[in-house]
C-alpha positions in Angstrom: 99.3 54.0 115.7 98.8 55.1 119.2 95.1 55.2 120.4 95.1 58.9 121.0 96.4 59.8 117.6 93.4 58.8 115.6 89.8 59.8 116.3 86.6 58.1 115.2 86.6 59.9 111.9 90.1 58.7 111.0 91.6 62.1 111.3 94.7 62.9 113.3 94.2 64.6 116.6 96.8 66.1 119.0 97.8 64.0 122.0 96.0 64.8 125.3 97.9 67.3 127.6 98.9 64.5 129.9 101.1 63.0 127.1 103.3 66.1 127.0 106.8 65.6 128.2 107.5 66.8 131.8 110.5 68.9 132.7 113.2 67.4 134.8 111.5 68.6 138.0 108.8 66.0 137.4 105.8 68.5 137.1 103.7 69.2 134.0 104.8 71.8 131.4 102.9 75.0 132.0 100.7 75.9 129.0 100.8 79.5 127.9 97.2 80.6 127.0 97.3 83.5 124.7 94.0 85.1 123.7 94.0 86.1 120.1 91.7 89.1 119.4 89.3 88.7 116.5 88.0 92.2 116.8 89.8 95.6 116.9 91.1 96.6 120.3 93.2 99.5 121.6 96.2 99.2 123.8 99.9 98.5 123.8 99.7 94.9 125.1 99.7 93.0 121.8 101.9 90.8 119.6 102.9 92.1 116.2 104.6 89.7 113.7 106.7 87.9 116.3 106.1 86.0 119.5 106.2 88.3 122.6 107.0 91.4 120.5 106.5 94.2 121.3 105.7 93.0 124.8 104.3 95.3 127.4 106.8 98.1 127.0 105.4 101.4 125.6 108.7 102.1 123.9 108.6 98.8 122.1 105.0 99.3 121.1 105.9 102.7 119.5 108.8 100.9 117.7 106.4 98.3 116.4 104.1 101.1 115.1 107.1 102.7 113.4 108.1 99.4 111.8 104.6 98.9 110.4 104.5 102.5 109.1 107.9 101.9 107.4 106.8 98.6 105.9 103.7 100.2 104.3 105.8 103.2 103.1 108.2 100.8 101.4 105.3 99.1 99.7 104.2 102.4 98.2 107.8 103.3 97.2 108.2 99.9 95.4 104.8 100.3 93.8 105.7 103.7 92.3 109.4 103.4 91.7 111.4 103.9 88.6 114.7 102.3 89.5 115.3 101.1 85.9 116.0 104.5 84.3 117.1 103.1 80.9 115.6 100.0 79.5 118.5 97.9 78.2 118.0 95.6 75.3 118.5 92.6 77.5 114.9 91.8 78.3 115.8 88.8 80.4 117.9 91.0 82.8 115.1 93.6 83.0 112.6 90.8 83.7 114.7 89.3 86.4 115.1 92.7 88.1 111.4 93.3 87.9 110.7 89.9 89.3 113.0 90.5 92.2 111.4 93.9 92.9 107.9 92.3 92.7 109.0 89.5 95.1 110.3 92.0 97.7 107.2 94.2 97.3 104.8 91.3 97.9 106.9 90.0 100.8 106.8 93.4 102.5 103.1 93.8 101.7 102.3 90.4 103.3 104.3 91.4 106.4 102.3 94.5 106.7 99.1 92.5 106.3 100.1 90.1 109.0 100.9 93.0 111.3 97.4 94.4 110.7 96.0 91.0 111.5 97.0 91.6 115.1 93.7 93.6 115.2 95.4 96.3 117.2 93.9 99.7 116.4 97.2 101.5 116.6 98.9 99.0 114.2 96.0 99.5 111.8 96.3 103.3 111.9 100.1 103.1 111.5 99.6 100.9 108.4 97.1 103.2 106.8 99.3 106.3 107.6 102.3 104.5 106.0 100.4 103.8 102.8 99.0 107.4 102.8 102.3 109.1 103.3 104.0 106.8 100.9 101.4 107.5 98.2 101.6 111.2 98.8 105.4 111.2 98.4 105.7 108.7 95.5 102.4 108.5 93.7 100.6 111.8 93.9 101.3 115.2 92.3 102.1 116.9 95.7 105.8 116.9 95.0 105.6 117.8 91.3 105.2 114.3 89.9 104.1 114.2 86.3 100.5 113.3 85.8 100.9 111.7 82.4 99.2 108.3 82.2 101.9 107.0 79.9 104.5 107.3 82.6 106.1 103.9 83.0 106.8 102.2 86.3 109.0 99.3 86.9 106.1 97.3 88.4 102.4 97.4 87.6 100.1 98.9 90.3 99.0 96.5 93.1 95.4 95.3 92.7 93.1 94.8 95.7 
């Protein structure tokens, strides 16, 4: 084992910066220092979900807010959907469809959560608005939904 790879406690540590491979020009590789916010901040210069996205463009920031809104809207749609109109006798097939829907719902919910973890105030507000509008459309009585508690959904409600 190389001397820099193991510290005094026996745990692995990263190699020192000098050990990084140099580009063909012979100089050191420039390190990109990205400050990660640990408190809410306002502004369009952030990263949401992917490296260097949305960048510094206002239009791309607005697109990122729209994507977060739609992700949260989809979570509410999946949480209140009744895609299985008739329950067939094949419980395995129904269970597989429900499992697939649950997997998609949780994947989209985790993507929304990771977006909010950018700590950008606009992203947070877009997520809350997406959940609110999605609930209003799919879960509330605003659009004439039945209020019966025995109404069955394809998936159980999400628990916080």
